[in-house]
N, C-alpha and C positions, 0 to 999 in steps of 0.2 A: 216870891213874885216881885218883879220889877215894874214900877209904874212910872211912866214919864208924863208928868202933869203939865209941863211947860217946855219952853225951848231948851232950857239947860238943866232943869230940875230932874233929878233921878233919885227916887226913894225906894228902899227895900222894905217890903212887908212880908212877915212870915209868922205862921203859927208854929208853936213848939211841938204840937202833936202832928206826926207825919201821916195820919190817916187821910184817905181820899176825902176831899172837902168840896163843898159848893163854894164858889167864889163870886162875890158881887163887887164890882167897881163902879162907883158913881163919880164920873169925871167932873161934875159940877160941885161936888162936895170937897172943898180943899182941906177941911179939917180932919175928917175921917172918911176917906174915899173907899177904903177896902174893908170888907167884912168876910168872915169865914163861917161856914155852917157845915156840920157833919151829918152824913147819912147814918153810918154805923161807926161811931167813934170807938177806936180800939186803943189799947195802951201803947205807949211809946216802945216798950219792950217787945210786945207782940209784933208790931210793924218792923222794928229793927231786926228781930230774929228771922222773920220771913225773908227780908231782903238779904241778909248775910247768908242764910241757908241757900238761896238761889245763886249767890256768888260762889259759895264753897262747894256745892254739889257737883258741878261739872269738873272742878279741879280734883275732888276726891275720887270721882269715877275714873279719871285719867290715871291718877296715881295707883289706884287699885288694879286697873287693867295692866299697867306696866309691871307691877309686882307679880301678878298672876302669870303674865307672859314670861317673866324671868324665871319663875319656878318651873314652868312647863319646859322651857328650853333646857334648864339645868337637869331635869329628869330625863328628857329625851336624848340630849346630846351628852353621852357619858364619855369620859376620857378613854382613849385607846389603851388597851393592855390591862384594863381592870376587869376581872372576872366577877360576875354577879352570881349569887347563890339564891336558890328558891327556898324559902323557909315558910313554915306554917305558923299562922298567927293564933295565939290563944285568945280565949274570951276576954281576958283582962287587957290584952293588947288592943283588941277591937274597941273595948270600952274607952281606953286611953286615947285612941285615935278620934273617936266621936267627941270625947271631952275636949280634945285639942281643937277640933274643927268648930265646936260650939264656942269656945273661947275666942277663936279667931273671928268668927262671924259676929259675935257680940262686940268685939273690939272694933270691927269695921263699922257696924251700925252706930256705936257710940261715937266714933270719930266723925262720922258723917253728920249725925244729929246733934252731937254734943259740942263740937268745935264752934259753931256759930253762937252758942250761948254766951261765950266770953265777950266778943265784941258787942253783942246785943245788950248785955248787961251794962258794959262800960258806957256805951253811947246813950242808953236810956237814962243813966244817972248823971250825965254831964250835959248841961244845956248848950255849951259851946260846941261840943261834938254833935249834938242832936240837930243843930242847925244845918249840918252837912248831909243829913239823911235823905232829903229830897233829891239832891244831886247824885248821891250814891245809888239811890233807887233808880233814877233816870239812866245812869251809866250802865247799871246791870241790865236794864231793859234794852238799851241800845245794843249792848254786847250780844244779847240773845237774838236780837233782830238784825244782826250784822251792821250795826251803826247806821240804820236808816230811820227816817221820819217822814211824815206826810207834809205836803207843802201846797199852799194855794195863794194866788195873787189876784186881787180883784180891782179892776179900774172903773167898773160901771155897775150901778145898782138900779133896780126897778122899784125898790121900796126903801123904807127907812130902817129895815132890819136885815142883817145878814147872819146866816146860821151856818156854822160848821156842824153838820148833822150827827156825826158820830166819831168819837175818839176815846182813848182809854184814860185820859186825865193823868198822864205821867209827866208830860212836858209840853209847855206852851211858850212860844215866843212870837210876839206880833210887832208890826210896825205900821204906823199911820202917817200919811203925808197929805198935804193940800187940804181940801175940804173934808176928807175923811177924818183928819185930825181936828179940824175946826168944829165939826158938827157932832162928833161922837159924844154920846150922853152916858151910855151904860155898857158894861160888859158883864155878862153872866155866864158862869160855868156851872152846869147842874146835871144831875143824872136823869136818864130817861125814866119816866114814871111807870115802872112796872115792878112786879115782885117775883122772887124766885122761890119755888116750892120744892121741898124734899119729901118724897113719899115712902111709906113703909113697903118693903118688898113683899111682905106676907099679907097685910091687911089692906094695902093700897090707900091707907089714910094719910093725911098730911102730917108729917112728923115735925117739920120746921118750915117756917115762912119768914122771909126777910126781904128787905128792900135791896134790889140789885145795885151793885156798884161797879160793874164792868163796863157799861156803855154810858157815855156822857155826851153832852152837846154844848156848844159854845155860841152865844148870841151877842152880836154887836148891834147896838141901837143908836140911831142918829136923830138929831133934832130936825134935820132936813136931808133930802137925798143928795149925797155928794156928787159933784160934777167934775171935780179936778182931783189929782193925786191918786193914791191907791191904798189898799189894805193888803198887807202881806202877813201870812200866818204860817209858822212851822209848828207842828204838833205831833204827839204820839199818844 
């Protein structure tokens, strides 16, 4: 996160764990203005693997589709002048065919799920690379959403609090000018306070309950109601 505490000061604050985090910025605290708090703190490897899997999966699907189309075309479009013979398959031949298909399917599944393990392990063990995970995660999110984000610009407030009611806590960039910058006191990013339950299909009892981390809100708090300038926020 980038925090602009003055006219020319720009400081970067970052936690090395890329899990979704609550973020609190106290603009009056010049010594320790930014703090992080986690709802469900996961390992760096787990977060990295999920991100790289999301990037690799559509690429793998395209490559597999191209390979399957190539095989189908090769079978259907046979060279002119070559005669084909019909032969009966023995039980061992059928077994070998199913074994081959099983190996191919196993290889495909491993390539899809296994390939992301390599960069996930490397990034999770290297603090320098791990610092880039939030940007990589945001890029993969933007790619899946066709590189779009939400945007709002506010010039007038009726209270000392402005809320972005819902977003996914993937990306935030904000700009404050005039009295919006002069009177800003706090910025809070936190999850909506409800839980997610998973029920048993047979007994209908609760199998698992956890704090949800999909829906978040952002709060700007001011010492006085701003009358000049604006607040601009881009978020996903």
